BAFI-3210 file (N, C-alpha, C; in Angstrom, 3 decimals, decimal comma, padded with zeros to 6 digits):
// residues 193
n [1|2|3|4|5|6|7|8|9|10|11|12|13|14|15|16|17|18|19|20|21|22|23|24|25|26|27|28|29|30|31|32|33|34|35|36|37|38|39|40|41|42|43|44|45|46|47|48|49|50|51|52|53|54|55|56|57|58|59|60|61|62|63|64|65|66|67|68|69|70|71|72|73|74|75|76|77|78|79|80|81|82|83|84|85|86|87|88|89|90|91|92|93|94|95|96|97|98|99|100|101|102|103|104|105|106|107|108|109|110|111|112|113|114|115|116|117|118|119|120|121|122|123|124|125|126|127|128|129|130|131|132|133|134|135|136|137|138|139|140|141|142|143|144|145|146|147|148|149|150|151|152|153|154|155|156|157|158|159|160|161|162|163|164|165|166|167|168|169|170|171|172|173|174|175|176|177|178|179|180|181|182|183|184|185|186|187|188|189|190|191|192|193]
n.u [100,905|102,448|104,730|105,701|106,320|108,152|110,153|111,170|109,715|107,805|104,833|101,303|098,197|094,998|091,526|088,097|086,765|086,123|086,636|088,700|090,710|091,075|092,211|094,573|095,732|096,380|098,490|100,398|100,283|098,267|098,899|099,680|097,547|094,261|090,729|089,206|087,716|088,751|087,495|087,220|089,656|091,754|094,258|097,053|099,693|101,140|102,207|104,724|104,198|101,323|099,707|097,519|096,188|094,860|092,493|091,162|090,699|088,666|086,321|084,932|081,964|081,402|082,649|082,903|083,218|085,627|087,358|087,240|088,449|091,024|091,844|091,918|093,971|096,116|096,304|097,045|099,576|103,071|105,138|106,427|105,641|104,637|102,110|100,507|098,335|096,357|094,256|091,170|090,528|088,013|087,513|089,137|088,075|087,237|085,764|087,030|088,257|090,545|093,633|095,527|098,284|099,802|102,402|101,816|100,921|103,043|104,998|104,550|104,601|102,543|100,185|098,029|095,202|093,732|091,006|089,453|086,963|086,164|083,516|081,808|079,602|076,545|075,842|077,823|081,360|082,864|082,363|082,332|081,451|082,614|083,759|084,912|086,983|088,552|091,073|092,850|094,931|096,508|095,285|092,761|090,766|088,089|086,533|083,828|082,868|081,014|081,275|080,704|082,549|083,532|084,287|086,127|087,866|090,906|092,276|090,643|090,800|093,497|093,543|091,972|093,668|095,774|094,307|093,759|096,196|098,372|101,585|103,663|102,111|101,539|100,384|100,401|100,702|101,480|103,505|105,878|106,317|105,408|103,609|100,082|098,011|096,655|095,891|093,720|094,194|095,385|098,151|098,503|100,757|101,914|102,970|103,049|103,484]
n.v [114,423|114,324|115,787|114,243|111,816|112,795|113,455|111,033|109,239|106,262|106,582|106,429|107,519|108,188|108,740|109,556|110,392|109,590|111,207|112,923|111,041|110,179|112,477|112,637|110,188|110,648|112,357|111,028|108,330|105,386|103,307|104,475|105,487|105,233|104,689|105,213|105,456|107,052|106,008|103,403|102,207|099,437|098,295|096,635|097,344|098,583|101,034|103,596|106,151|108,226|110,801|113,406|116,065|119,426|119,548|117,162|115,110|116,140|115,539|113,502|112,172|112,497|112,754|110,227|108,696|109,824|108,785|106,072|106,196|107,011|104,697|102,939|104,202|103,800|100,999|100,646|101,705|100,952|099,760|102,454|104,194|107,327|109,795|112,431|114,981|117,523|119,619|121,259|123,706|124,406|125,995|128,215|129,564|132,443|133,497|135,085|136,032|134,006|133,647|131,937|131,610|129,943|128,369|127,554|124,597|124,318|125,647|128,368|131,576|132,426|131,434|129,972|130,621|130,457|130,937|131,014|130,635|129,965|129,278|129,067|126,357|125,177|124,274|122,976|122,983|121,892|121,794|123,111|125,521|125,616|127,684|127,827|129,194|128,506|129,110|128,748|130,260|129,506|127,182|127,987|127,593|127,771|127,460|127,244|126,352|124,942|123,483|121,174|120,764|118,352|117,065|118,994|119,898|120,243|119,649|117,763|115,721|115,118|114,052|111,777|110,449|109,768|108,109|105,906|104,795|106,105|107,643|110,347|112,543|115,606|118,972|121,516|124,993|125,656|124,696|125,657|124,848|125,810|125,426|124,613|127,401|129,941|129,242|128,346|126,282|123,579|121,340|117,951|115,767|112,481|109,240|105,808|103,274]
n.w [017,872|015,489|016,239|018,378|017,095|015,261|017,051|017,624|019,137|019,661|018,983|019,619|018,624|019,936|019,409|019,721|017,537|014,264|012,082|012,985|013,403|010,787|009,624|011,150|010,424|007,749|008,113|009,760|009,281|009,153|010,875|013,204|014,594|016,107|016,332|019,273|022,453|025,463|027,626|026,964|026,821|026,857|026,944|028,495|030,517|028,386|027,596|027,926|028,549|028,959|027,424|027,600|026,149|025,624|027,106|026,791|028,598|030,161|028,890|029,973|031,528|034,199|037,590|038,621|036,279|035,473|037,390|036,702|034,172|034,900|036,235|034,049|032,581|034,345|034,296|031,645|031,515|031,749|034,495|036,300|034,368|032,914|033,476|031,928|032,107|030,745|032,300|032,662|035,093|036,952|039,365|038,959|036,836|035,098|033,083|031,327|028,130|026,452|024,655|022,193|020,141|017,449|015,467|012,016|010,016|008,259|009,549|009,558|010,989|013,711|012,474|013,313|015,227|018,332|020,233|023,396|025,940|029,200|031,313|034,449|034,969|035,971|039,436|040,823|041,444|039,422|036,737|033,467|030,961|027,793|025,269|021,988|019,430|016,512|014,206|011,176|009,103|006,815|005,953|005,537|007,479|009,791|012,825|015,080|018,288|021,032|024,204|026,911|029,781|032,037|035,362|036,122|038,125|039,090|041,458|042,678|040,763|040,955|043,553|043,076|041,305|043,012|044,738|043,067|042,828|041,583|041,822|043,123|042,380|040,882|040,582|038,272|037,389|034,835|031,973|032,844|035,417|037,908|040,993|041,009|041,015|040,052|037,527|034,874|033,365|034,139|034,690|035,233|036,616|036,982|038,191|037,450|039,829]
ca.u [101,400|103,535|105,922|106,209|106,926|109,330|111,178|111,670|108,882|106,900|103,593|100,001|097,168|093,613|090,482|086,790|086,237|086,667|087,124|090,000|091,662|091,370|093,161|095,852|096,290|096,988|099,728|101,399|100,091|097,168|099,442|099,979|096,315|093,094|089,496|088,925|087,431|089,592|086,657|087,251|091,053|091,868|095,627|097,626|101,136|101,557|102,757|105,659|103,576|100,033|099,629|096,201|096,240|093,696|091,343|090,463|090,276|087,445|085,147|084,235|080,620|081,254|083,841|082,969|083,810|087,023|088,100|087,331|089,448|092,335|092,156|092,305|095,292|097,082|096,468|097,692|100,968|104,056|105,673|107,228|105,084|104,246|100,815|100,468|096,985|096,015|092,903|090,530|090,337|086,838|087,563|089,852|087,430|086,781|084,987|087,877|088,657|091,953|094,128|096,739|098,724|100,804|102,833|100,967|101,401|104,315|105,892|104,231|104,489|101,208|099,200|096,863|094,657|092,777|090,378|088,560|086,416|085,570|082,623|081,210|078,336|075,917|076,098|079,043|082,560|083,691|081,832|082,536|080,992|083,787|083,489|086,150|087,093|089,827|091,311|094,159|094,934|097,082|094,345|091,460|089,854|087,503|085,585|083,246|082,271|080,742|081,315|080,598|083,704|083,200|085,411|087,043|088,515|092,194|092,646|089,864|091,353|094,777|093,223|091,542|094,860|096,434|093,440|093,835|097,538|099,453|102,504|104,311|101,112|101,787|099,534|101,183|100,025|101,846|104,689|107,038|106,533|104,924|102,457|098,781|097,575|095,616|095,654|092,519|094,725|096,312|098,811|098,668|101,836|101,874|103,741|102,571|104,571]
ca.v [113,172|114,542|116,222|113,100|110,885|113,492|113,433|109,676|108,396|105,302|107,135|105,978|108,498|107,698|109,758|108,936|110,921|108,968|112,280|113,357|109,954|110,198|113,574|112,226|109,091|111,257|113,037|110,175|106,936|104,734|102,411|105,268|106,047|104,351|105,239|104,603|106,391|106,775|105,212|102,017|101,771|098,130|097,789|096,349|097,583|098,759|102,355|104,254|107,431|108,624|112,250|113,866|117,525|120,167|119,285|115,945|114,348|116,733|115,097|112,469|112,632|112,679|112,458|108,757|108,232|110,266|107,801|104,857|106,450|106,983|103,280|102,413|104,751|103,117|099,641|100,695|102,120|100,040|100,221|103,666|105,003|108,693|110,314|113,890|115,415|118,937|119,598|122,534|123,838|125,263|127,020|129,403|130,113|133,824|133,917|135,969|135,508|133,592|133,566|131,165|131,652|128,907|128,255|126,735|123,258|124,418|126,482|129,779|132,277|132,860|131,044|129,403|131,413|129,696|131,735|130,206|131,221|128,976|129,856|128,104|125,781|124,430|124,704|122,363|123,706|121,007|121,738|124,355|125,712|126,037|128,208|127,833|129,660|128,040|129,534|128,486|131,065|128,803|126,144|128,648|126,906|128,549|126,598|127,734|125,230|125,079|122,169|121,038|120,064|117,800|116,680|120,105|120,389|119,551|119,132|116,542|114,697|114,720|113,163|110,506|109,787|109,154|107,031|104,719|104,230|106,882|108,246|111,581|113,378|117,042|119,873|122,678|126,112|125,659|123,909|126,237|124,050|126,389|124,707|125,159|128,543|130,738|128,815|127,628|125,248|122,851|120,126|116,924|114,824|111,366|108,075|104,494|102,594]
ca.w [017,350|014,538|016,968|019,144|016,142|014,758|018,098|017,759|019,988|019,054|019,528|019,121|018,948|019,952|019,446|019,484|016,282|013,052|011,221|013,504|013,145|009,350|009,407|011,749|009,620|006,566|008,498|010,416|008,896|009,871|011,896|014,409|015,156|016,142|016,890|020,571|023,544|026,639|028,510|026,489|026,750|027,509|026,926|029,805|030,584|026,993|027,287|028,844|028,926|028,389|027,407|027,175|026,129|025,108|027,968|026,345|029,779|030,704|028,153|030,724|031,890|035,635|038,386|038,692|035,026|035,499|038,190|035,891|033,128|035,560|036,458|032,734|032,278|035,193|033,774|030,329|031,674|032,320|035,776|036,134|033,288|033,254|033,062|031,801|031,734|030,767|032,861|032,972|036,539|037,084|040,407|038,495|035,643|035,269|031,926|030,523|026,836|026,396|023,288|021,948|018,740|017,195|014,069|011,161|009,686|007,541|010,339|009,403|012,265|014,158|011,464|013,992|016,330|019,136|021,277|024,216|027,166|030,088|032,317|035,361|034,518|037,058|040,808|041,337|041,038|038,609|035,387|032,731|029,592|027,029|023,926|021,233|018,050|015,976|012,843|010,578|007,876|005,663|005,497|005,393|008,385|010,875|013,523|016,325|019,015|022,458|024,837|028,360|030,333|033,354|036,223|035,875|039,338|039,022|042,786|042,866|039,870|041,558|044,669|042,483|040,767|044,170|045,219|042,209|042,924|040,994|042,792|042,690|041,707|040,972|039,812|037,883|036,731|033,417|031,619|033,521|036,612|039,157|041,544|040,619|041,815|039,406|036,157|034,447|032,501|035,004|034,232|036,243|036,350|037,924|037,772|037,914|040,556]
c.u [102,603|104,830|106,529|106,918|108,208|110,475|111,690|110,859|108,052|105,515|102,369|098,993|095,803|092,671|089,170|086,186|086,912|087,249|088,504|091,068|092,027|092,383|094,537|096,513|096,952|098,354|100,798|101,296|099,047|097,656|099,723|098,732|095,217|091,911|089,212|088,629|088,335|088,818|086,672|088,668|091,214|093,295|096,134|099,140|101,752|102,328|103,721|105,099|102,210|099,955|098,266|096,175|094,915|092,404|090,549|089,933|088,937|086,188|084,524|082,867|080,439|082,589|084,017|083,621|085,279|087,880|088,281|088,382|090,858|092,780|092,606|093,697|096,365|097,355|097,243|099,165|101,836|104,492|106,609|106,712|104,550|102,864|100,909|099,082|096,902|094,538|092,399|090,252|089,245|086,934|088,295|089,232|086,874|085,852|085,766|088,263|090,165|092,362|095,417|097,049|099,851|101,223|101,884|101,612|102,740|105,293|105,631|104,009|103,046|100,115|097,911|096,478|093,599|092,290|089,464|088,138|085,752|084,756|082,078|079,879|077,770|076,338|077,343|080,240|083,475|083,147|081,948|081,794|082,184|083,338|084,830|085,953|088,490|089,928|092,718|094,156|095,417|096,152|092,930|090,388|089,361|086,401|085,128|082,601|081,983|080,630|081,075|081,796|083,365|084,470|086,518|087,523|089,814|092,602|091,887|090,403|092,697|094,547|092,776|092,735|095,639|095,634|093,568|095,262|098,665|100,301|103,094|103,373|101,425|100,763|100,316|100,301|100,297|103,049|105,940|107,318|106,096|103,745|101,141|098,355|096,394|095,227|094,317|092,931|095,796|096,950|098,950|099,766|101,765|102,646|103,087|103,719|105,036]
c.v [113,391|114,916|115,066|112,111|111,501|113,511|112,017|108,762|107,443|105,627|106,554|107,044|107,853|108,897|109,042|109,371|110,256|110,020|112,758|112,296|109,910|111,299|113,191|111,131|109,609|111,850|112,076|108,701|106,258|103,785|103,137|105,802|104,997|105,084|104,480|105,717|106,035|105,928|103,729|101,455|100,459|097,579|097,590|096,468|097,718|100,042|102,841|105,584|107,541|110,122|112,631|115,391|118,107|119,814|118,060|115,143|114,854|116,388|113,846|113,033|112,921|112,425|110,946|108,196|108,651|109,269|106,507|105,008|106,427|105,544|102,636|102,912|104,019|101,700|099,624|101,078|100,989|100,582|101,398|104,589|106,336|109,044|111,832|114,259|116,937|118,981|121,021|122,569|124,879|126,303|128,299|130,034|131,499|134,279|134,847|135,272|135,235|133,424|132,758|131,262|130,650|128,938|127,338|125,415|123,264|125,330|127,977|130,418|132,715|132,565|130,536|130,300|130,569|130,622|130,820|130,977|130,109|129,709|128,747|127,629|124,973|124,936|124,067|123,129|122,824|120,832|123,107|124,339|126,286|126,489|128,371|128,484|129,256|128,525|129,206|129,173|130,270|127,714|126,687|127,965|127,876|127,704|127,283|126,543|125,624|123,682|122,286|120,228|119,633|117,416|117,714|120,743|119,594|118,968|117,822|115,406|114,211|113,764|111,800|109,735|109,102|107,961|105,757|104,185|104,986|107,489|109,523|112,522|114,852|117,789|121,138|123,728|126,113|124,752|124,447|125,559|124,668|125,571|125,394|126,252|129,220|130,258|128,102|126,327|124,462|121,672|119,180|115,976|113,723|110,200|106,817|103,794|101,329]
c.w [016,437|015,249|017,755|018,219|015,575|015,754|018,364|018,659|019,139|019,607|018,833|019,555|018,935|020,014|019,164|018,158|015,082|012,123|011,678|013,246|011,666|009,023|009,936|010,921|008,356|006,900|009,008|010,028|009,761|010,963|013,214|015,104|015,202|016,773|018,178|021,569|024,718|027,645|028,139|026,388|027,526|027,519|028,346|029,710|029,194|026,724|028,361|029,322|028,268|028,544|026,846|027,298|025,649|025,834|027,543|027,520|030,317|029,914|028,764|031,123|033,367|036,325|038,508|037,429|034,939|036,273|037,399|034,783|033,728|035,849|035,146|032,335|033,070|034,678|032,460|030,412|032,206|033,673|035,529|035,054|033,782|032,697|033,039|031,288|031,772|031,159|033,058|034,472|036,796|038,200|039,988|037,253|035,932|034,149|031,008|029,219|026,843|024,940|023,234|020,464|018,570|015,738|013,298|010,817|008,950|008,274|010,224|010,775|012,504|013,139|012,106|015,154|017,018|020,246|022,079|025,454|027,950|031,143|033,192|034,784|035,675|038,419|041,409|040,792|040,200|037,192|034,741|031,406|028,845|025,640|023,220|019,867|017,598|014,546|012,403|009,214|006,670|005,115|005,331|006,240|009,461|011,511|014,805|017,012|020,453|023,047|026,335|028,825|031,754|034,109|036,102|037,172|039,466|040,370|043,073|041,989|040,408|042,722|044,154|041,934|041,885|044,677|044,381|042,104|042,252|042,101|042,220|041,977|041,964|040,133|039,549|037,215|035,223|033,202|032,304|034,867|037,928|039,666|041,134|041,580|041,131|038,016|036,001|033,763|033,252|034,276|035,411|035,774|037,396|037,332|038,308|038,622|039,841]
res [m|e|k|a|i|g|a|g|f|n|a|i|g|i|d|s|s|e|e|m|i|a|v|a|a|e|r|v|g|s|h|c|v|k|v|e|r|m|q|e|l|v|e|f|e|s|y|d|a|i|v|s|l|s|w|s|f|n|y|v|n|s|v|k|e|a|k|e|v|l|i|r|f|s|s|a|l|r|a|g|g|q|l|i|l|q|i|a|h|a|p|n|a|t|g|k|l|q|e|d|r|e|p|g|p|e|g|q|t|a|d|i|l|f|l|y|r|f|s|q|a|g|e|t|n|d|e|l|r|a|r|y|v|y|g|c|a|s|r|n|e|l|v|f|e|e|h|r|l|c|a|a|n|a|r|e|i|a|a|l|a|s|d|v|g|f|q|g|v|e|l|l|d|s|w|r|g|e|p|l|d|q|s|l|n|a|l|l|l|a|r|r|p]
***
């Protein structure tokens, strides 16, 4: 949110967690955030883009619910609006420990460390067990969490996006733009007609 607003976008952040919204409101102002689940999004032709990162989309409970959320996203976008989803892709899960380092809130080099491991969960190829460790040295924060990620087959979500009317649906391995191949961390790009 901060980066989008800093880049001049009129951005609105939603999250189902009141605690996360309180933190975001302190950083960007309460007028830029609201407590809402993506499953409850009701705006109509309100946004030029919807961006869902950090596997937030995978917190749906089923593929059926994923389709319902995609329909809500489509309704909330204006004509020509862009959809960008970061989706966990279970078929590529190896259980290997992954690492991400990022600058801290004040720009400190490698201040934030994010470790994660995704493992297959259940017999279907669209559910993952996600284990996270998050640390921020400058804020003395350390968090351990385990989550279940559903609808974690990016190819299936891409097909659903096409089914509900999105056009130009692409699946990428990363921000570099290569087609989805080996990544666990797929990006779905699509446009509302």
